[in-house]
N, C-alpha and C positions, 0 to 999 in steps of 0.2 A: 503494498501499501503506501501512494502515497502522504507526505504532512497535513498538506487536503483532505487525502479521503482520509488520515485517519479524527482528524477534528472534526469531521463530519459524522464521524463513527463517536464520538468519547462528548459531541455533543460544547465542544472548548473552539474557540478563537486557534491557528492553523500555528501559533507563539506559546501557544501553550502547549504543544506535542514537541514545538522544540525547546522549549526549559524543562518539558521530563523525559526525553531526551540529555541533556545537556547534565543533570540528573542523574544520569545513570537507573532510571528508572522505568525507562521505556526500553528497550531496547530495539540499535539499531544499524544499517551499514549507512554507511556513506555511498555514493556513485555520484561519480565528476565532483558538481556542487550540490549533486540532492542529498538527502536521507530520506533510508527503502525502511519499510515498518511490513514486515512481517503480521500477517495477519489474524493468525494465532494468538501472538504475544497481545494483539490490540484489540480485541477480544474479553480472551483475562482479567485487563489492565479492565476494562470498559464490568465485564459483569465484582470485582473488587469491592464488598461496600467499603460506603463514607462516613465518615462522621459526617455531624451534623456541626455548624455552628465554623468558628478560621477555626484549621488547622492548627496543630500543634507546633511552638517555631522548637530549632533545631537542642535547646536549654530543655524544653519544658517534654522533649521526647528523652531526652539522657535521662532525665529523673525520672519516670516514669520508667523506666529500662532497668535505673537505681531502686528504685521501692520494688515490681515485680525479684530483681537480685538477692530484695534485702539486704546490699550491701548496704555499711555503716555511711549515708554518703547523706550525711544529715546539713554539707554544705549545702551543698547541688538543689535537696527538698528550701531553707530555710533562704536563699536565692531568690528564691520564687515567690512572686507575690499573692495571701492568701489567698486572693478568686484562682490562683495556679493551681496555686496547694491543693488544693476543693478542687478544683476539675480532674486532678490529676488522677486522686483519691479516690474519684467521686467516679472515676474509669477502672480501677478499677473492680469497685467495689461491684456494676455492672457485668462484670461479669466477664467471658473474655472473647466477644466478636465488637462494641465497642473497644478496647483497650484492642484488633487486630487490624480497626480499622483508625484510630490512632493513626496508630502505625504505618498501617502501610500512606496516611494520607499527611505524613507531617510534611516540616522540609525538611531538606540533607539534613544527617545525622556530623555529616564526613564529604571530607573533598577526594574525590574520587582519582583514581593516578593506578587507568590499565596501561601496562608492562609488556613484551613480550618478552621473553631475555631465555639464554641456554640452557637446553636440561638441567645442565650439570647443578648451574648457578640456583633452578628451587631447594636440590637440596639442598644449596645449603641457605640458600634463604631459610630456610625450615627450621635451620638453626641458630638464625642468628634472634640474638637476647636479647637487641633494639624491639622485635614486635613484639606481638600480638597480635595472636590466631586468631581466626576467626572467621565463619563458611565453614566449609566443607572443612579447613584445612582446622580448625580447631578441635572439634573429640567424635570423626562422625558417630564414631559404635555409642551418644551420649543417643544418639538422633535416631537410629537403626540402619544408616546408611551407611554406604562402602567407598573408604578414598584412598585414591590411586591420584599420589603427585606429578607423575611422566603426564598421566589424562588429564585433573579434577585443577594445580596451580596452585597458589600458595596468590592466600583470602589471608590478612591480616592487617593490623591496626598503623601507625607511624605516627613521631611526629615527625613533623617540617621538617625539623632538621637532618632527621636521620632517613631523613629520604631524597632529598639533597643528598647526602652521603653514598645514596647503594647507587645514586644515580650516575656520579663521578666514580666510583668503586665497577658498573655492572655495565657499564654502555646498553642499554637496554632500550630497543624498538617501542618512541612510548605516543600513545593511542595508535599500537594494531588491533584488525578486525579479529586477528588471532594470540591475543592475552595469554596468559596463561601467569602470569602474576596480574592481581588486586590490590591494590594499596588501600584505603583510606587512611585517613589525617583528621581526625575529630575537633568537632567544631564543638570548642565552649564544655571541654569534661571531661582530661584531665585526667581522669582516675582511673578513665578505660587503661589505659597506659603504664595500668600500674604494675601487670598480671602479665604471664607466661601468654597465658589462656582469656580467653572474651569466657563472660557469662555466659550464661544460660539464653538469660532473656535476652541478650547482646547478640549470639546465633542465630536463635531463634527468629530473632529479627531482621538480620540480617539474610535469611536466606528467603522472605517470606515470599522475594521478586527473583525468583532466580526458575533460570529460564527450562532446566529440569520439577516440572508439575511434580513429579513424586522427590523429591526434593523439598521442590515450598510444600508440599505438604509436611515435609513433619518440621520442616521451620512453627512452620501454624501451630503443630502440637508442638516444639517444643515450647509456646508458648504458650498455647493453651492451660499445660500439665499448670504455670507457676499460677496463670490465675483461679484454677479449682482445686 
């Protein structure tokens, strides 16, 4: 589908589709100067539930994930306005459907960097202490999904400074359509960089829009297990 066709399917303006592509929420490929989208991806996005009202901003989305993970992230919640804290706690109290809708429609929690690196560098990155593994790279067994580094690549959080150091070291192909590395620089959530593996709430949220429907379902189930 073209951007214009996707916009009609989603009942939004074409610029909104381009924003969703830039945020990594709608997969797309460049053909010349234009984007092409898979019809199945657009239909899946159209069917996903949406939260009522304004989408959660990045800070509140992180606070929601911290609450789900039962992290000692008091500062994350304390810095939120009272109305925001109430909204976050209310979402959890309403069950998994509002939580899933809020996570799917929130503002991006991280800046995404898609790289293509040599196969040997994939293994090296999995051992890099500066990365916080997420998605399938975190602990695929915990979500009952088979993970193969050579096939699935690396999905991890990283600080901006370490990202730049890795880019100088690995010389990746940036923005490749055949990326085997997805690095996420968190926006306003320093605590996510404190452990070698992201908590299950974050892992599940990161998999909600996975291109493999089975993996996306496993991510959904992981989030649901923390709410119910």
